[in-house]
N, C-alpha and C positions, 0 to 999 in steps of 0.2 A: 516462649515469649513471641507475641505477634510481630510481624514486620513493622518497622517504624512507620512506613507509609500508611499502614492500616490503623495503627494507634492514633495517628494524627488526622485521620479522615474526619473532616468536620461534619456535624450532625445538623447544623443550621446555616442559613446564609450569612448570619452575622460573623461566623467563624471562617467562612469561605474566603480564600485569598485569590485575587485576580478576577478577570472577566468582568470588569467594572461596567462595561456597556450593557451587559446582560443582567447582572445581579445588583447593580448599583441602585440608588434610590428610585430612579425612573426607568430602570432596566426592565425589559419585557418579562424575563423570568421571575423577577421579584414581584412584579405586578400580578403575574399569573398566580403565584403562590398566595399573595395577600388577598386576592379577589376570590380565591377558592375555585377558580375556573381550571379544572383539570383537563388537559388535552393531550393527544398523542404527539410525540416529538421525535425529531431526528437531530441529534447533537453531532455536529461535524467539526472535528478539530484534531490536532496532533496528539500523539500519545501523552498521557498524564496531564492533560489540560483541564481535567475536572469533570469529564463526562459521566463517569460512574458515580462520583460523589454527588453530582446534581440529581442523578436518578434516585439515590438513597434519600436525599433531602426531600424530594417530592413524595416518596413513599411515607416518610415520617410525618410530613406536614398533613397529608390527606388520610393518614391512618389506614393505608392500604397494604395488602400483602405484597411483598416485593419478591418477585421470582426472576432469577437471572439465568439466561442461556448464552452460550458461546456459539457463534455461527461457525467457528472453526471445528468444534467438537460435537455439537448437538445438531440433530436433524428433525424431520417432521414428526417422528414418533415421540420425541421429547416435547415438541410443541403440543401434540395432542394431549399429553398428560397435564400440561399447564392449562390448556383450555378446559379440561375436565375440572381441574381445581377452581378455575375462575367461575365456572357454572355453580359449583358448590358454594363459593363465596357469595355469588350474586343472590342465591336463595337466602343467605343469611344477612343480606344487606351490606356486604363488604365489597370494597373495590379491590381490583387486582392490577398491579403494575408489572408488566412484562418488560424487563430490560434485556435487549439483545446486543451483546458486544460484537463488534466487527460485523454488523448486519450486512455490509456489502459483500460478504463472503457467501451469503445464501444465494442460490440461483433463483431464477424467475418463479419456478414452481413452488419453491419453499417460501418465497416472499408472498406469492399469491395466496398461500394458505392462511395468511394473516388478515386478508382484506375484509372478509365478512364480519369477523369478530371485532376488528378495529372500528369498522363502520357502525356496528350495533352498540358499541361501547362496552361490550363484555369485558374487554381488556383495554387498558391504556398502555399503548406501546411507547417505550422510550428506546430508540435505536441509537447506538453509538457507532460512528464510522470515522476512519481516517482518510477515506476517499471521497471525492466529490460526489454527493448523492445524486446529482443530475445524471451521472453516468452509471452509478452503481446500484441505485435503488429504483425499483420499478415505478414508472410514472403514476400508476394507479394507487400504489401505496404512498408515494410521496405526496400526492394530492390530498391524502387524508391526514397528513401530519404537518405540524409547524416545524420549520427548519431553523435552528440556531447555529451560528458559526462561532466556534471558540478559537482562540489564538493561544500560541505558546506563552507560558508565563514569563514575565519580565524578570530581569536579574534582581530587581528590588523585591519583587514578590517572593521569589525563591529564597532570597537572603533571609527574609523574615521567618519563613517556615523552617529553614535549616537551623536558625537560631533556636526556634522552639524545639526542634528535634534534638538539638544538642543538649538542651536542658533536660529533656526526658531521658536521654541515654546517660547523662551524667548522674542521674538519680538511681540508676540500676547498676547491678553488679556485672560489669562488662568483662573484667579479667578473671573473675572467679574469686577475687579477694574483696574484703570489706573495705571500701574506700569511697570517697565522694570527691569528684573532680570539681575544683573551684577555680577561680581566676588565677590564683597563684600556681596551680598545678598544670594548666593547659595553655599552650601557645595560642590556641584558637580563642579562648576566652580573653586573653590579653590583647589579641590582635583581631579586631572585627573584620579585617580584610580577608581572613580565611573564609568567613561566611560568603563573602563576595566571590572569592576564588572558586569555591564549590559551585556557586550559582552560575558563574560565567562558563564553566566547562560543561554545564548540563544542557546547554542549547535549548532552554525553555522547557525542559522535561523535569517536572517536579519530582516524579517518582525516582528518576535516575539520580537526582541530587540527594534524596533521602537514602537511597540504597548505597550510594557512594559514602555518605557520612557514616552510615551504620557499619559498613564493612571497614572503613578506615578506623573507626573507634575500636573495632575488634582487633585489627592488625596491630594497632599501636597501643593496645591495652589501655585505652582511654587517653593516650597522649597523641596529639595530632601535629603534623607538619606537612608542608607541601609535597614532600616525597611520598609520604604514606597516602595522601589523598590521590596523587597521580597513580600509584599502584592500584588503589581501590577502584578508581574510575576506569582504568584499562581492563580490569577483570570483569567489570560490569557490562562493558560495551561488547555485546555478542553479535548484534545484527541491527542495523539501522536502515530502514527502507529508503532513506534519502541520503545516507552518508557513505563513507568510504567502504565500510565492510559490505554494504549492499553490492557495490560495484566489484569488490574483490571476489565475492562468492559467485556472482553471475559470470564473471570472467573465468573463474576456475571451472564452472560447469561447461561453458562454451569450449574452452581449450581442452578439457578432458574428452569431450565428444569428438573434437577435431583430432585428438591423438588416438582415437579409436579405443578408448578405455571405458567400457560400459560401467564397471564397478565405481570408478571415480565419478563418472557422470551422474550416476544414481545417487551417490553419497551427497554431492553438492545440491542436487535437486531436493533431496529430503532435508538437507540443512536449511534451505530456504523455506520449505513448507513448515518445518518444525518451528521456525522463528516467526511464523505468522505472515509470510509473503503471500500475496494474492496468487492463487494457482493459475489464474488467467495470464498473469505476467510471465510466469514460468513457461506456460504453453506458447505464448507469443514469441518468446525468445527462441524456443526450439523450432517453431514454425519458420522463423528467420534463418536459423541454422540450416534447415533442410534445403533452402535455396542458395544460401551463401556458401556453404561448405560441401554440399553433396550435389546439388543441381541435377544436371542430366546424367550424371554417373549412375543415379538411381532415382528417376522421377517419382517412383512410388513413395519416396520419403516425404515429399511435399504433400502428397495426397493423405498419407497417414497422419502427418502432423496437423493438417487442417481438420481431419476427422477427430483427432484427440482434443483439439481446441474446442470443437463443438461439444464433445463429451464432457469436458471440464465445465462448460457453461451449464449443461443440463444436470450434471450430478452434483457439482459443488464439493466442498470438503466435508468429511475426509474420504468419501467414496471415490473421488477422482484420482487419488494418489497412485493407484495401480496403473491407470491409463498413462499417467505421466512417466512412470518408471518403465513401462512397456515401450513408450516412445523413445526414451533416453537410450535404452538398450539397442533398439533398432537403429537409431541414428549413429550411435558409436560404431556399430558393426558394418554400416553401409560403406561402399567405396566413396571416395572423396573427389570432388571436382569444384574448384572455386572460379571457373572461367566466367560464369555469369557475374559474380561479384567483381572480378577484375575488369570485365567489360563495362560495368556501371561506372567504375572509377575513371577508366580511360575516356569514356564518353563525357563525363563531367569535366575532366581536364580540358578536352577539346572545346566544350561549350564555354568554359571560363576564358580560354585563350582566344577564341575566335568570335565569341558573341553570337548574335543571331544571324547566321549565314543564310542567304536567300536560297530557296528551293530551286534546283536547276530547272530551266525552262521546259525541258522535255518531260519533266515529271509533273508539271502543273496542268490542272484541268482548264479547258477552254470552252466554257458554256456560252460565251457571247462572241460576236463577230470581231469586236475590238480585241479581245484576248487572242483570237486566232491570228489577227493581223500583227499582233505583237509576238508571234511565234510561240505562244503558250501551247505546250503539248507537241510541238514539232520535233520529229525524230524519235518519239517514244516507240519502243518495241514491245509488243504484246507477247510476253514470254511463252504463252501457250501456242503461239504460231510458229515457233522455231523448234528444231530438232532437239530433243532432250529437255525441253521446257526451260532452258536457261539461256538467256540472251547475252549475258555478260556485259550488258550496258552499265554505264557509270550511274551509281545511285546517290552519291554524295556530292556536296558542293566541291568546286575545283580545289579549294584550299585543303580538303581532306582526301583528295584523290589517292587511291591505293591504301588507305588506312584499313587495318584489319584488327579488330578487337579480340579475336578468338584464336589466331594461330601465331 
């Protein structure tokens, strides 16, 4: 049996739920479909907001061949095969719609490979992204596409689809026995608030809601209650790029590297990548770690981290995985020194406590006669003129005299 979310995927806009501003009577997507004006698109929105479904609807409406690539798994070689197919279709008078999921995960070179064929109309590109395309999609490609912003589904919208999903599951053999769940058999059917409960805990994610419903029906052999739904929803929540699990896992990676445990560090890195995290985010966090936890105990760590970040941008997924693992291993095995991080915090504390303290007069430049008359620069010692090149003169405002952030 197909997943419930796939069974319920609408084939027309009339069955599409949500995104009223885009697909409503005067919505730009509906107008585009009704006018027959097929253009390349970037659909920007949270997970399960309808991006893939809209791409399928476009393909059905325009009788185009629909080809889907994942920017996480597929690369330029896969794209070449699609372009060859598109040329064959063009010779037959057929259109080709290329849907690229998570298009922001392709690097600049990969995205640039699309430019000429999008420009010529050989393919109609529909890119889906959960990231701001202004930052994650090349300007040249972005200029060739229309951008539509999708929002998370409302509780009311999810409630409707969950009710529809419940009807579908009720008509199937969930527990392996011949039975049909009706209103007298199920607390959910008797209590419409259960639909709302599932919708509320889904955070606007329609797919999550349907997966939760489907698993809950299996766990309860068709009988549902709040406890079963809670269990099902917890098992489904593996990783959320903006939620608690996101911060839990990145914290685990950072602390594993700090504990000099390369195996654990690599495990948490791969957990994030396997869950769809942007590899650039992982690289940024390790770049931060190199200065925060290693610092001058091994300055090469920061250099390597910066190089790996550039490598990630050039290679993209999945080729950049080994570079990230290499870096995690190196950082975990490096000596640790957090003195730079501690100095940052102490300096911030002094700034908060004392505000904008004036620069000592002897440290001020005196480019005019008035400034010299006001003793700007008076008493300054040029360190190169003294023995040992260290004058020992006071460099901080009087309020911070004797302050030392490093010893």
